[in-house]
C-alpha positions in Angstrom: 92.6 136.1 107.4 89.3 135.9 105.5 91.1 136.5 102.3 93.6 133.8 102.9 91.1 131.4 103.5 89.6 131.8 100.4 93.1 131.8 98.5 93.8 128.7 100.1 90.5 127.2 99.5 90.8 128.3 95.9 94.4 126.7 95.5 92.7 123.1 97.3 89.9 123.0 94.7 92.3 123.6 91.6 94.6 120.7 93.0 91.3 118.6 93.2 90.7 119.3 89.3 94.3 119.0 88.6 93.9 115.2 89.9 95.7 115.4 93.4 93.9 113.2 96.1 94.6 115.8 98.7 96.2 119.2 99.4 97.3 121.0 102.6 99.2 124.1 103.2 101.5 124.6 106.3 103.8 127.8 107.5 107.4 128.0 106.0 109.6 128.1 109.1 112.7 126.2 110.3 112.1 122.6 110.8 114.1 122.2 114.3 112.6 118.9 115.2 113.3 117.1 111.8 116.8 118.5 111.5 117.8 117.0 114.9 116.2 113.8 113.7 117.9 114.1 110.3 121.2 115.0 112.0 121.1 111.8 114.4 119.9 109.8 111.3 122.8 110.8 109.0 125.5 110.2 112.3 124.4 106.8 112.6 125.1 106.1 108.9 121.6 104.7 108.4 121.6 106.5 104.8 124.4 103.9 103.5 125.7 105.0 100.5 123.2 107.8 99.5 125.6 110.5 100.4 123.5 113.1 98.6 121.5 113.1 101.8 123.9 114.6 103.8 124.5 117.8 101.0 122.5 120.7 101.8 121.2 119.4 104.8 120.5 123.4 105.8 118.1 123.6 102.7 116.3 120.0 103.6 115.1 122.1 107.0 114.7 125.5 106.0 112.3 126.4 103.0 113.9 130.2 102.9 117.1 128.5 101.1 115.1 126.8 98.5 112.7 129.9 97.7 113.5 133.2 98.8 111.2 134.7 100.9 109.0 131.6 101.2 106.0 131.6 103.7 104.0 129.1 102.5 104.2 125.2 101.5 101.6 123.5 99.7 101.8 119.8 100.0 99.7 117.6 97.5 99.3 113.8 97.3 98.4 111.7 94.3 97.5 108.0 94.8 99.2 105.3 93.2 97.5 102.1 94.4 96.9 99.7 91.3 93.7 97.8 90.0 95.3 94.9 88.6 98.4 92.8 89.9 101.0 90.1 88.6 99.5 87.3 86.9 102.2 84.7 88.1 102.1 84.7 91.8 105.8 83.3 91.6 107.2 86.2 89.4 109.6 88.3 90.9 107.9 91.3 92.6 108.2 94.8 91.8 107.0 97.7 94.1 103.4 98.9 93.2 104.6 102.5 92.6 106.6 101.5 89.5 103.9 99.7 87.4 103.2 102.8 85.4 105.4 105.7 84.3 108.0 107.6 86.4 105.9 109.7 89.0 108.3 112.4 88.9 107.6 114.0 85.8 104.0 113.6 86.4 103.8 115.3 89.8 105.9 118.1 88.4 103.8 118.8 85.6 100.7 119.2 87.8 102.8 121.4 90.2 103.8 123.4 87.3 99.7 124.0 86.4 99.0 124.5 90.0 101.7 127.4 90.3 100.8 128.7 87.1 97.1 128.8 88.5 98.1 130.6 91.5 100.0 133.6 89.6 97.3 133.8 87.3 93.9 133.7 89.6 95.4 134.6 93.2 98.7 136.8 92.9 102.1 136.7 91.4 104.4 134.7 93.1 108.2 133.5 93.6 107.3 129.8 93.9 109.1 126.3 93.2 107.7 122.9 93.1 109.5 119.5 94.5 108.9 115.9 93.9 111.1 113.7 95.9 114.4 115.1 93.9 115.2 117.8 96.0 116.6 118.7 99.6 113.1 118.8 101.0 111.4 116.9 103.4 108.1 115.9 101.8 106.5 113.8 104.2 107.6 116.2 107.3 105.6 119.5 105.4 102.9 117.2 104.3 102.3 115.9 108.0 102.1 119.5 109.2 99.7 120.2 106.3 97.4 118.2 107.9 97.6 115.4 105.3 98.4 112.4 107.5 100.9 111.5 110.3 104.3 109.9 109.8 103.6 106.1 110.6 105.7 104.0 112.5 107.3 102.6 109.0 108.5 106.4 108.4 105.4 106.3 105.6 102.8 109.6 105.5 99.6 107.6 106.2 96.3 109.4 105.5 93.3 108.0 108.0 90.9 108.3 104.7 93.6 106.9 102.0 96.3 105.0 103.8 99.9 105.3 102.3 100.2 104.3 98.7 100.5 107.8 97.4 103.1 110.2 96.1 103.8 113.5 98.0 104.8 116.8 96.3 105.6 120.4 97.8 105.1 123.7 96.3 106.8 126.5 98.1 105.8 130.1 97.6 106.6 133.5 98.8 102.7 134.2 99.9 101.2 133.9 103.2 98.2 131.9 103.3 95.4 130.0 105.8 97.4 127.3 107.4 96.1 123.6 108.2 96.7 122.1 111.7 98.5 118.9 112.0 96.5 115.4 112.8 97.4 113.2 115.7 99.2 109.9 115.3 96.9 107.0 114.9 99.2 104.3 115.0 98.6 103.6 118.2 100.3 100.1 119.9 100.3 98.6 116.2 103.7 97.4 115.4 102.7 95.2 112.0 105.1 97.2 109.9 108.0 96.5 112.3 107.2 92.6 112.7 106.8 92.1 109.2 109.6 93.7 107.6 112.1 90.8 106.7 115.4 92.7 107.1 114.2 94.6 110.3 115.1 97.6 108.5 112.6 99.4 111.0 114.9 99.5 113.9 112.7 101.7 115.8 109.3 103.3 115.3 109.5 106.0 112.5 113.4 105.0 112.0 114.8 103.2 109.0 118.0 101.9 108.5 118.3 102.1 104.8 121.6 99.5 104.9 118.8 96.8 105.8 116.0 98.1 103.8 115.0 95.9 100.7 113.9 99.4 98.7 117.4 100.7 99.1 119.4 97.4 98.7 117.7 96.6 95.3 117.5 100.2 93.7 120.2 102.8 95.5 122.7 100.5 96.5 125.0 99.8 93.6 127.2 97.3 95.0 126.6 93.4 96.0 123.7 92.6 98.0 125.5 91.5 101.6 124.9 87.7 102.0 123.1 88.1 105.3 120.0 89.1 103.6 119.8 86.0 101.3 116.4 84.4 101.6 115.2 87.5 103.6 113.8 89.3 100.1 110.4 87.8 99.8 111.2 87.6 96.4 111.3 91.6 96.0 113.4 92.5 92.7 112.6 96.1 93.0 111.6 98.1 96.1 109.5 96.8 98.4 105.9 97.3 99.9 105.7 95.0 102.9 105.4 97.6 105.6 102.4 99.1 103.7 100.9 95.9 102.5 100.5 94.7 106.3 99.2 98.6 107.3 95.8 98.2 108.8 95.1 101.9 107.2 95.6 100.6 103.7 92.4 98.7 104.0 91.1 101.8 102.9 93.3 102.1 99.8 91.3 102.4 96.4 92.9 102.1 92.8 94.2 105.2 91.2 92.5 107.3 88.2 95.7 108.6 87.0 96.3 107.0 83.4 100.5 107.5 83.2 100.5 105.2 86.5 98.5 102.4 84.7 100.8 99.5 84.4 103.4 99.4 81.5 102.0 96.8 78.6 103.3 93.5 79.4 104.8 94.2 82.8 102.1 92.3 84.9 102.3 89.2 82.4 105.8 88.9 83.1 107.1 85.5 84.7 110.1 84.6 86.8 111.5 82.8 83.2 110.9 86.2 81.2 112.6 88.3 83.7 115.6 85.8 83.9 115.9 85.8 80.2 115.4 89.5 79.7 118.5 90.8 77.5 119.6 94.7 77.7 117.5 95.7 74.4 114.2 93.8 75.8 115.1 95.7 79.1 115.4 99.2 77.4 112.1 98.9 75.2 110.1 97.3 78.3 111.0 100.0 81.1 111.5 103.0 78.7 110.2 105.8 81.0 109.6 103.7 83.9 111.0 104.0 87.1 112.6 100.8 87.2 115.3 102.1 85.0 116.9 103.8 88.5 118.1 100.2 89.2 119.7 99.7 85.8 120.2 96.8 83.9 123.0 95.5 85.8 121.1 96.0 88.9 118.0 94.1 88.1 120.3 91.2 87.0 122.2 91.5 90.4 118.8 91.5 92.1 117.4 88.6 90.0 120.6 86.5 91.1 120.1 87.2 94.6 116.8 86.2 95.2 116.9 83.2 92.8 119.7 81.9 95.1 121.0 80.4 92.2 124.6 80.7 90.9 123.8 82.1 87.6 121.1 84.0 85.5 121.3 83.8 82.1 
């Protein structure tokens, strides 16, 4: 046990050296409770057109199906809260996580370096890192590792840092010292439920993606239902409303990751520059950005929807 504690401490120290803002470790085991929640969520079709959520459901709740012999799940978080904000308060709003470069590769690179450290400094391991693009319940593992609790808006909330951070998971086939989950400190607060303009938080910790602005502006590839007209609060790509109103995000501080600094020119864009952006300008402006997930046609659709006008030039 002392050796495992020492090894876990070494991993956490290296994670901090690599720039992560938190690291916790949990036992790799079947997530029975999460499997029940996921099954019910899918049965209610709350995932909308995200059919990939139905795929590999067994892998989402059983780490040994992703990494043979998995014994431990190392969870990490990386702050993305910005120090700068859009100059034009009336410009279409994009989610804070998309100000800089796409976080997937930034996180993957750090996880690869952490795995390399484990192999070279602790023990040869079979391991694999995951960042939001594989069948892994990153928030569930991070909560088990004591990095926070799952809030009523379904985000992981850290009592020290709030919720504006990315989550990564590194599964390895060696035993380590495991952290304990922390209590849920949401209490009676319902600010996120009350603030959601489309009422996507249908119950504490339950999101109907079909009503969620983030889903509707990014994952949704069809037309946006007119029932949501005038409910987007000027959101063009993603939505931070449930996080912005969360009292725990009063503790959010600006990040120190250069890759997450705003893309040049992004925060100076006005409603007019967004509306008149052509496809070539879009490609130049957002190369390497998560905003490309919506595609040029998707952004134009979103602009049309939030403008209330009949056409977008």
